[in-house]
C-alpha positions in Angstrom: -52.2 40.2 44.7 -49.7 37.3 45.4 -46.5 38.2 47.2 -43.1 36.7 47.8 -40.2 37.4 50.2 -37.3 39.6 48.9 -34.1 37.5 48.7 -32.2 40.1 50.6 -34.3 42.1 53.0 -37.1 39.5 53.4 -39.9 42.1 53.0 -43.1 41.2 51.1 -43.0 42.3 47.5 -45.2 41.5 44.5 -44.6 38.0 43.2 -43.7 39.2 39.6 -41.3 41.9 40.8 -37.8 41.7 39.2 -36.3 44.1 41.8 -37.2 44.7 45.4 -38.8 48.2 45.7 -37.3 48.4 49.3 -33.6 47.4 48.9 -33.3 47.2 45.1 -32.0 43.6 45.1 -32.5 41.8 41.7 -34.9 38.9 42.3 -34.1 37.0 39.1 -32.0 33.9 39.2 -28.3 33.9 37.8 -29.4 32.4 34.4 -32.0 35.1 33.9 -29.6 37.9 34.9 -26.9 36.6 32.5 -28.8 35.5 29.4 -25.9 36.0 27.0 -23.4 34.0 29.1 -26.0 31.3 29.6 -26.6 31.1 25.9 -22.9 31.0 25.1 -22.4 28.3 27.7 -25.1 26.1 26.2 -23.6 26.5 22.7 -20.2 25.5 23.8 -21.5 22.5 25.6 -23.5 21.5 22.5 -20.4 21.9 20.3 -18.1 19.9 22.6 -20.8 17.2 23.2 -21.2 16.9 19.4 -17.5 16.4 18.8 -17.5 13.7 21.5 -20.3 11.7 19.8 -18.5 11.4 16.4 -17.1 7.9 17.0 -13.9 6.4 18.4 -10.4 7.0 17.2 -9.3 5.4 13.9 -6.0 5.5 11.9 -6.4 7.1 8.5 -4.2 7.6 5.5 -3.0 10.8 3.9 -6.2 10.8 1.8 -8.5 10.4 4.8 -9.1 6.7 4.0 -9.7 4.6 7.1 -6.9 2.2 7.7 -7.6 0.8 11.2 -10.3 0.9 13.8 -10.3 -0.8 17.1 -11.9 0.0 20.4 -8.6 -0.6 22.3 -6.3 0.5 19.6 -3.0 2.1 20.7 -1.4 4.2 18.0 2.2 5.2 17.5 4.1 8.4 16.6 3.4 9.4 13.0 0.0 7.8 12.9 -2.8 10.1 11.7 -5.6 9.4 14.1 -9.1 10.7 13.4 -11.5 11.6 16.2 -14.7 12.8 14.7 -13.9 15.8 12.5 -10.4 16.2 13.8 -7.2 14.3 12.8 -4.3 14.4 15.3 -0.7 13.3 14.6 2.1 13.1 17.1 5.1 14.0 15.0 7.9 13.7 17.5 8.8 14.0 21.2 11.7 15.6 23.0 12.9 15.6 26.7 14.5 18.5 28.5 16.0 19.0 32.1 15.4 22.8 31.8 16.8 26.0 30.5 18.9 28.7 32.0 16.2 30.6 33.8 13.5 27.9 34.3 13.7 24.3 35.3 11.2 21.5 36.1 10.8 20.5 39.8 13.5 18.4 41.4 13.1 14.8 40.3 11.1 15.8 37.2 11.9 16.5 33.5 10.0 18.1 30.7 8.3 16.1 27.9 7.5 18.1 24.7 5.1 16.6 22.2 5.0 18.0 18.7 1.5 17.7 17.5 -0.5 18.5 14.4 -4.3 18.9 14.6 -6.3 19.0 11.4 -9.9 20.2 11.2 -11.6 18.3 8.4 -15.0 19.9 9.0 -16.6 22.8 7.2 -16.9 24.6 10.6 -14.2 25.6 13.0 -13.3 23.3 15.8 -12.3 24.4 19.4 -9.2 22.8 21.1 -8.2 23.1 24.7 -4.9 21.5 25.5 -5.5 21.6 29.3 -8.8 19.9 29.1 -8.2 17.4 26.2 -4.6 16.4 26.4 -2.8 14.2 29.0 0.2 11.9 29.4 0.1 8.7 31.4 3.0 6.4 32.4 3.1 2.6 33.1 2.8 3.2 36.8 -0.6 4.8 36.3 0.6 8.5 36.9 -1.3 11.0 34.9 0.3 14.3 33.8 -1.5 17.5 32.8 -0.3 20.1 30.3 2.5 22.2 31.7 4.7 25.2 30.5 8.0 23.9 29.2 11.0 25.3 27.3 9.3 24.9 23.9 6.3 27.0 25.1 8.7 29.6 26.5 10.6 29.8 23.2 7.4 30.4 21.3 4.7 31.8 23.7 2.5 33.0 20.9 2.4 29.7 19.1 -0.1 27.1 20.5 -3.0 24.8 19.8 -5.5 26.3 22.2 -8.5 28.1 20.6 -10.2 27.7 17.3 -8.9 25.8 14.3 -10.5 27.1 11.1 -12.5 24.9 8.8 -10.3 22.7 6.5 -7.1 23.8 8.1 -4.5 22.6 10.6 -2.1 23.7 13.3 1.2 22.3 14.4 2.7 23.2 17.7 4.4 21.8 20.9 2.5 20.7 23.9 4.5 20.3 27.2 4.2 18.1 30.2 6.2 17.8 33.4 6.9 14.1 34.2 8.9 12.1 36.6 12.5 11.3 35.7 12.6 7.6 34.8 8.9 7.4 33.9 8.4 4.6 31.4 5.5 3.5 29.1 4.5 7.0 28.3 1.3 7.4 26.4 -0.2 10.6 25.0 -4.0 10.7 25.4 -6.3 13.0 23.4 -9.9 13.3 24.6 -12.5 14.2 22.1 -14.3 16.3 24.7 -13.1 17.8 28.0 -16.3 16.4 29.5 -15.2 12.8 28.8 -16.1 10.4 26.1 -13.8 8.7 23.4 -10.0 9.0 23.8 -7.1 8.4 21.4 -4.0 6.8 22.9 -0.6 7.2 21.3 2.4 5.3 22.4 5.3 7.7 22.8 7.9 4.9 22.4 10.0 5.2 25.5 
């Protein structure tokens, strides 16, 4: 009978053994020990990869009709920008220097972006603000999503998670940026793993 070495105690055990008869160590790899998590992970990657492959950003009208499409298109506040099965709209932006019990770091300020995300598909779509939304300034600085006054005022309202089929969500997304930062652009990535990105000029 063919043998192998136990991963833990290094004793000889049958090659097909799932557990070591001497020390009890599970001999299967992580993926075999966690089949449910592995399956869920694969499904999430497939969903996100599919959303990333649905074409570049394009401006659409209220009826969904395509108005503009350009590889290097920079959109503006109020434009309805379609990325695959999702339409995003930056409705407005606000700035804040803090509130009574919480403030941005010295030399920074808060930028709040009011955003609507519409799911045009017959299946729900998953959104992660931390992995799909960024702000960049004209100096090349990139800013990640950050808790701000708007989030603190409405902690239960946000864009993260599923958006049901044929429905939409509107909420604030916050960023902590440098005071005096210019040329701010909101960037929405179709997938947290990369791919197409919609760029919206925030008009400052």
